[in-house]
Every structure is written in structure tokens, then in C-alpha cells.
C-alpha positions in Angstrom: -11.8 -8.8 -34.5 -13.9 -10.3 -31.6 -11.1 -12.7 -30.8 -8.6 -9.9 -30.6 -10.9 -7.8 -28.4 -11.5 -10.8 -26.1 -7.8 -11.4 -25.7 -7.2 -7.7 -25.0 -9.8 -7.7 -22.2 -8.4 -10.9 -20.7 -4.9 -9.4 -20.8 -6.0 -6.1 -19.3 -7.9 -7.9 -16.5 -4.8 -9.9 -15.7 -2.6 -6.8 -15.6 -5.0 -4.9 -13.4 -5.4 -7.8 -10.9 -1.6 -8.3 -10.6 -0.9 -4.6 -10.2 -3.7 -4.0 -7.7 -3.6 -7.2 -5.7 0.1 -8.1 -5.5 1.9 -5.0 -4.2 -0.4 -4.6 -1.2 0.3 -8.1 0.0 4.0 -7.8 -0.7 4.3 -4.6 1.3 2.6 -6.1 4.3 5.1 -8.9 4.3 8.3 -6.8 4.0 7.2 -3.7 6.0 9.3 -3.0 9.1 7.1 -3.4 12.3 8.2 -2.2 15.7 6.1 -3.1 18.8 7.1 -1.1 21.9 4.9 -2.2 24.8 5.7 0.6 27.2 4.1 3.9 26.0 6.9 6.2 27.0 10.0 4.0 26.5 10.2 4.3 22.7 12.4 2.4 20.3 13.8 4.3 17.3 16.6 4.2 14.7 16.4 0.5 14.3 19.0 -0.6 11.7 20.8 -3.8 10.6 24.1 -3.5 8.7 26.1 -6.4 7.4 29.7 -6.8 6.4 29.8 -8.8 3.1 33.4 -10.0 3.7 32.9 -11.4 7.2 29.2 -12.2 7.3 28.8 -10.3 10.5 25.8 -8.1 11.1 25.2 -5.4 13.6 21.7 -4.5 14.7 21.4 -1.2 16.6 18.4 0.6 18.1 17.9 3.5 20.5 15.7 3.4 23.6 14.3 6.8 24.6 12.9 7.6 28.0 9.8 9.8 27.5 8.7 9.4 31.1 9.2 12.3 33.5 11.1 10.0 35.9 14.3 8.0 35.8 13.8 4.8 33.9 15.5 1.6 35.0 15.7 -0.5 31.9 16.9 -4.1 32.2 17.0 -6.2 29.1 16.9 -10.0 29.5 19.2 -11.8 27.2 18.7 -15.4 28.3 16.6 -18.0 26.6 15.0 -17.7 23.2 11.5 -16.6 24.2 13.1 -13.7 26.1 15.7 -12.6 23.7 16.1 -14.1 20.3 16.5 -13.4 16.6 15.2 -15.3 13.6 16.5 -14.5 10.1 14.7 -14.7 6.8 16.1 -18.1 6.2 14.5 -19.4 9.4 17.8 -19.7 11.4 17.5 -18.8 15.1 20.1 -17.0 17.1 20.4 -16.6 20.8 22.9 -15.7 23.5 24.8 -18.8 24.7 25.2 -18.1 28.4 26.8 -21.4 29.1 29.0 -23.2 26.6 28.2 -26.5 28.3 24.5 -26.1 27.9 24.3 -28.3 24.9 20.6 -29.0 25.0 19.5 -25.4 25.4 21.9 -24.1 22.7 21.1 -26.9 20.2 19.8 -25.5 17.0 20.7 -21.9 17.7 23.5 -19.8 16.4 25.5 -17.8 19.0 25.1 -14.0 19.5 28.7 -13.1 20.6 28.3 -9.3 21.3 25.7 -7.2 23.1 26.1 -3.6 24.4 23.4 -1.4 25.9 24.6 2.2 26.6 27.9 1.8 28.3 27.2 -1.8 29.6 28.4 -4.8 27.7 27.2 -8.4 28.2 29.7 -10.4 30.2 28.3 -13.6 31.8 25.1 -12.3 33.5 22.2 -12.7 31.1 21.0 -9.1 31.4 22.2 -5.6 30.5 20.8 -2.7 32.4 20.8 1.1 32.2 19.4 4.0 34.1 18.0 6.4 31.6 17.1 10.0 32.8 14.0 11.7 31.3 14.4 12.6 27.6 17.7 10.8 27.3 18.5 7.8 25.1 20.6 4.6 25.3 21.8 2.6 22.3 21.5 -1.2 22.1 24.0 -2.9 19.8 23.8 -6.7 19.0 26.3 -8.5 16.7 25.8 -11.8 15.0 28.7 -13.6 13.3 28.6 -15.8 10.3 25.2 -14.8 9.0 24.5 -16.1 5.5 25.2 -13.2 3.2 22.1 -14.0 1.0 19.9 -13.3 4.0 18.0 -10.1 3.3 16.2 -9.5 6.6 15.8 -10.3 10.3 12.2 -11.5 10.4 11.8 -11.6 14.1 13.8 -9.9 16.9 12.4 -9.8 20.4 13.8 -8.4 23.6 12.4 -8.9 27.1 12.4 -5.6 29.0 11.9 -5.1 32.7 11.1 -1.5 33.4 11.1 0.5 36.7 10.5 4.2 37.2 12.3 5.8 40.1 13.2 2.2 41.3 9.5 1.1 41.4 8.7 -1.9 39.2 6.4 -1.0 36.3 6.3 -4.2 34.2 8.0 -7.0 32.3 7.2 -6.9 28.6 8.6 -7.9 25.2 9.7 -5.4 22.4 9.3 -6.9 19.0 10.9 -6.0 15.7 9.7 -7.7 12.5 11.0 -7.6 8.9 14.2 -5.6 9.6 16.1 -5.3 6.3 19.9 -6.1 6.4 21.9 -3.5 4.5 25.0 -5.4 3.3 28.1 -3.3 2.6 
């Protein structure tokens, strides 16, 4: 009887420690985190949807101007520290601004499509929008040939240069962490 009671207590202790300790740490790892460094230029509706057949994902988000002035928003899309994506498998993606830049592009997958509001990336490594007060602009980024078993974008950062009524306010980085990819 004592042996059965001892085993029951050990089993109960294990179950309690697993159910209490494990979910908290798992949630902190997989929770979506958005860091918007400018207090009144918010980032909302951040989503990533993947096409199972093609392996292409589209990440979209909305910038909203909550300032009382016209916001000039310039997103830098150049080198990896300024604009880059890392997936859950550790692969890095960046915009290849020069096909001949073998050394700077080495180790990175290409990001072939970027659109911010009505502006699309061409060859200049920025996209810019003027956003009136209370209005929004959508940023869309596509990545081709993502491994379909990848469940999340673990790190996505965008360098933003902000001006209000054409006066420079700052140059800061927006960060998105643990963005789940919805594969369809």
C-alpha cells in the first residue's frame, strides 16, 4: 500500500510540474511580438500566408499614422541589419539589390517582391509613402521557395526613417518576432 501511495505521489508531482512549468515557457517562445519604435506610427494586422503548392509566402502589415501631421515613412530595404527575415529553420532572406554582389548576397535567399502602399520596389533600396493623419498604408513582402515545413518567421526587421511635415524625426527599426505562417 505504501509503495502504491509513493508512486501515486511521484506521478502526481510529475504531472503538476509538467502542466505548470511547460506551457508558460512554450507560450513565451511562440508568442507573436511586435516592436514599434515610433509611438504614433503603429503596426497592425501582421500576417504571413503561404501557398503550399508554390512555397511562396506573403507577409503583410499595416502602418497607421496616429500623429496629427503628415508622416513621411521611408522603409530601407538594403542590407540584412536594415531589412531582413529569418525563418524558423534559421534561413535568412534579404533583398538582393545587385545580382553581381556575390559576397553581400552569399548565404541569403532573395526577397523578390515588396510593395508599400502604391509604391513597389524597383532598384532603389527604399520604398516611401506620405501617410496623412489617421490613414494607413499596407506593406507586402513576398518570399519564394520557402520550405513548406517552416511554421514561422522568427525574426523580421524593417528600418524606418520617419519625418513629420517633412522634418526628420528619427531612424529606427520595427521588429516582428514569431510570426506564424498560415499555409493554404
